[in-house]
N, C-alpha and C positions, 0 to 999 in steps of 0.2 A: 844370386842376389846380392846386391852391394851393401855394405855396412853402413854408408852414408848416402842418404838421398841427395839429389844433384843440387837441391836448392838449399841444402843446409850450409851455414856460414862457416868459415875457417876457423874462427877463434869466437869465444864468449867473453863478455865483459865480466870484471870482477864481480863476485856475487855481493862483495860488500860497498860496490859504487853507490848503491841507493841509500847509503847513510846509516844502516843497521849496525847496530853495536855487539850484538848477541848472534852466535851461531844457531841456525835453524836445522834441527835434526828430526828427520821422520823415521818412525820405526813402524814396520808393518806388524799386524797383530801376533804372529807367532813370535816376534822379538819381545813384545810385551808380556807373552805368556812365559817367556823365558825369565824376565825380570821379576814377574810374580812369584814364580818358583823359588827363585833366589832370595826373595823376601821372606817367604814362608819356610822354607828348607836351605838356609845358608849353607850347612855342612855338607849338603849333598851337592851343592853346586859353587863351590868356590870362586872359581874364575868369574862365572855370572855376577857372584856377589861383589866381586870387586868392582866390576863395570857399573852394578848398580849404585855402590856408595860413591863413585866417581860421579855420576850422574847427578845424584842427589845433592853433592856438594857444589857441582857447576850450576845447576839450576839455582840453588839458594844464593849463589854469588853473582846471578844475573848473566853468566858467561854463555849459556845456551838456552834454548827454547826447545821443548819437545811437545809440540801441538799434535792432536788427534785430527783424525779424519771422520767422516760421516761412516766410512767403512769400519774402522776401529769401534767407534760407538755400536754400530750395528751388531757386529759380531760379539761384543761383549753383552749387549742387550738381549741376546738372543739365546744366551747361555741358560738352561733350565735349572741347573745346581746352584742353589742360592749361595752355599759357603764357597764354591769355586768362582762364581760371578762377584762375590765381595771382594775376594783377594785381588782379583785382576782390575776391578773397578777401582779399588783403593790405591793400587799403585799406578794405574793411568792418571787419576784424577791428582794424586800427589805431584807426579813428575810434570804433567802436562800444566798444571795449575788452572785446569779448566779451559785452557785454550785450545781453538780448533781452526783448521783451514776453512776458509770460508767456502760456500757452496759454488756449484757450477754457474748459476746465474749472474751471481755478483762477479764471479771470475770473468765470464764472457763480457759482462758490461764493460768492466775496465779494459780487457784485452782488445776487444774490436773497437770499442771507442778510441783507443790509442793508434791503432792501425788506420782507421777512417780520417782520424785528425792529421796523422802524418802524410797520408796521402792527398788530403786536400789542402795541405797548409794552415791548418786551423791551430790558433795558440791554445795551449794547454797547459796547466799547471801539474807538475809530478804530485802523486799522492804520497801519503807519509809512507816512510821506508816498510812498515809491516802492515800495510792496508790488507792483506790477504789472510791475516789472522782475527779472530774474534774471541772475545770472551763470553760470549753468549753461545753456549752448547749447540743450540738448535740452529745457528747461522752456519753451521756445518752443511745445512741442506737447503735452507732458505732466509732471507733476511728479515729482521723482526719488522720491518714496516710492510712486508708481504701481506696482502689482504686476506690470503687464504689461510694464514696462521691465526687471525683473529686477535692479535694481541694489543691491537690499537686500544682495546677497550681496557687494559689492564696495565696502564703505564707504571704503577708502583712496582707490580710483580717484575717488570722488565728491569727497573732500577735496581730492586733488590738483587735479580741475578746478576746484573752488571758488577754489584759490589761484591757479591758472594759466588763468584763463577765455580769455584770448586764444590762447594755445598749444593748448588744447583744441579750440576752435572751428576754428582754423586747420588743426590736424591731421585734423579730421572733414572739411573741406571738401576737403582735398588729398589725404590718405592713405588714405580709405575704400577697401577692394578694390573693383575693378571691378564685379564682380558685385552686391555689396552695395549700392553706389552706384546702379546702374540699377535695382534692385529697389525700392530707396527711392523713387526718383522714379516708377516704375510705381504704386506704391501710393498716392501723393500725388495722381497724376493720376486714378486710378480714384475717389477719394473725391470730387474736384472734379467729376468727370463725372457721378455719382450725383446730386449736388446740382443741377448745371446741368440735368440732364433732369427732375428733379421741377419746377424752376421751369418749364420750356418746357412740360411737361404742366399746369401748373397756368394758365398764360397760355391756353393754347387753350381750356380748360374755362370760363374765366371773363373772355374778352376782352370780353364785351358789357357787363359790370358797371361799375358807377360807381366812381370812386376809394374813396369811403367804404364801399361794400359789398366790395370787393376788399380794404380795410384789415381789416374784420371778418372776413372768411374767413380772410386770412392769420393773423390773430391766433389764430383757433380752430385751424388747423392748426398753427402754432407750438407751441400749447399742448399739443396732443395728441403731437407729436413730441419735445417736450422734458420729458415728465412723469416720464421715468425719471430725468431730470437734478434737476428741481425737487423731486420728493417726497423723495429722501434728505436735501436740504438743509434742508428743513421738519422731518424727522424728527431730524436732529441738534439742532434748535433744541428739541425736545420738542413740537412739533405733530404731530397726527395728519394722515394724508395727505388726510383729507376736509376740512382746513382750505381746500384750494384751492377748495371748493365754497361757503365761506361768503358771506353775505350774497348769495346767488343769483348766485355766481360772481365777486363784485367781487374777491375776494382774486386769483384767477386772472389778471382782466384787468388788476389792478395791478401784478402781476408781469410781466407782458408789456410793459406800457406803460413802468413805471418801472425796468427792468432795461436798462441801456445796450447792452448787446450784443444783446437781443432788439430793442429799439426801433429801433437803427440798421438792423440786418438788415432788419426789415419796411419801414422807409420807403424805404431804398435799393433793395430787391427791388420794391416797388410801381412805381417810378420806371423801373425797368430793365425790367420786363415791360411797361411801356406803350410803348417804344420799337418801331420797326418791324422792327429788324435782329433777326437771331438772337443768342442769349446765348451766350458764348464760355466755354471754361475760364478764360481770364485774367480775365473778370468775377466768378468765383467767387472766385478768389484775391483780387483787388482787394476785393469786398464784405466777406469776412471780415478783410481787413486793416482796413479801416475800422472794422468792428466792435471791434478789438483796441485801436487807436490813438486814434481821435475822443475817447473821453472821458477820456483821460490825457495826450495830447502837447499842448504849448504850439502847436507849428507843425507841419503837415503840409504836405509838398510832395509833390505826386503829380501824376498825369497829368489833362487837361482833363476826360475823361469823367465820372470818380467825383467829382472836384472838383465839377462842375457838378450831378450827380445830389445830393450832401450839402448844396449850397447852396440846390437848390430844396426840400429836405425841411427846411430850418431847422436843420440839425445843428450848423454852428459857433456859432450863437447858444445853442442849448440847452446844449452841452458847453463852451463857452468856448475852443475851439480856432481857431487863424488857418490858413485854407487857401490854398496858393499852388500855382502850376503851373510857376514859373520859379526855378530854384535860384540864379539871379543875384539874387533879390530877398531872399535871406537875410540879407546884411549889414546893409541897412536895417532889416530886421525885428528882428533881435537888437539893432541899436543901441537901437531902440524900446522894448525891454523892459527895458533897464538902467537 
């Protein structure tokens, strides 16, 4: 198995070429738990306490941004012990300032639109540098104007959440009625399980194939599964849905290859399937998280498993992100970026 897929570029553009002025750092859930421990028991975790104090100072100065993902929110929301959830939620809300990585639908809308515009020579303006972040915590899953959320009837509530993002997120994590909280956790779990089951079934069917063949198979399956997302984006650009078949399918292949969310999912899943162990629900959450954060974060601090898979796939070089597994490495990393 090669470390870098054949269509990965040799270099990645500077992460700050988009005009951002702050360093975007993503921490997976276990790293947030470490920081919460340092906040509540500093004498027991002196090294982590030093990291926590540094991060607090840099957030206050506007030097770094520590946004959450839907997976962070989900993992915190599902904690049953109220005191433990309180300390973790308070730590996350304080350091993230209520900011989140936007959900998959918005990400794909921007990324697929960019690929198609470039392919067909359409003029486009670059979005604001931090378009991939939102101060509305629920936009980690769906946009505020998504009719399924029903927020169109409550503009004042949306305005309040925009101006009080930390309070809105904290109240959601701590004050959601128990029946609503458990149902939300159940639905997220069901969605992850469906994705996990599909991966296991595909692994069984194609385990004898080479990596290159499995990559082609996965690309075809992804193109089929995501056409309901891709076609409306093409149509909003004024393209017919048949454009995906242009040049004997080269357009569709380019969309899968050059859309970061699709590319990362494909390359990590291929390596996940190649392992001998069973795929877990946590794998599904981590995989979707990497799809969201790798194209946009300067630093990603995550567990060894997915960090290794991403490195095997050449993703840090492709997207210009620094991957680490030890949160205690953050001070040196941040100093190196200043």
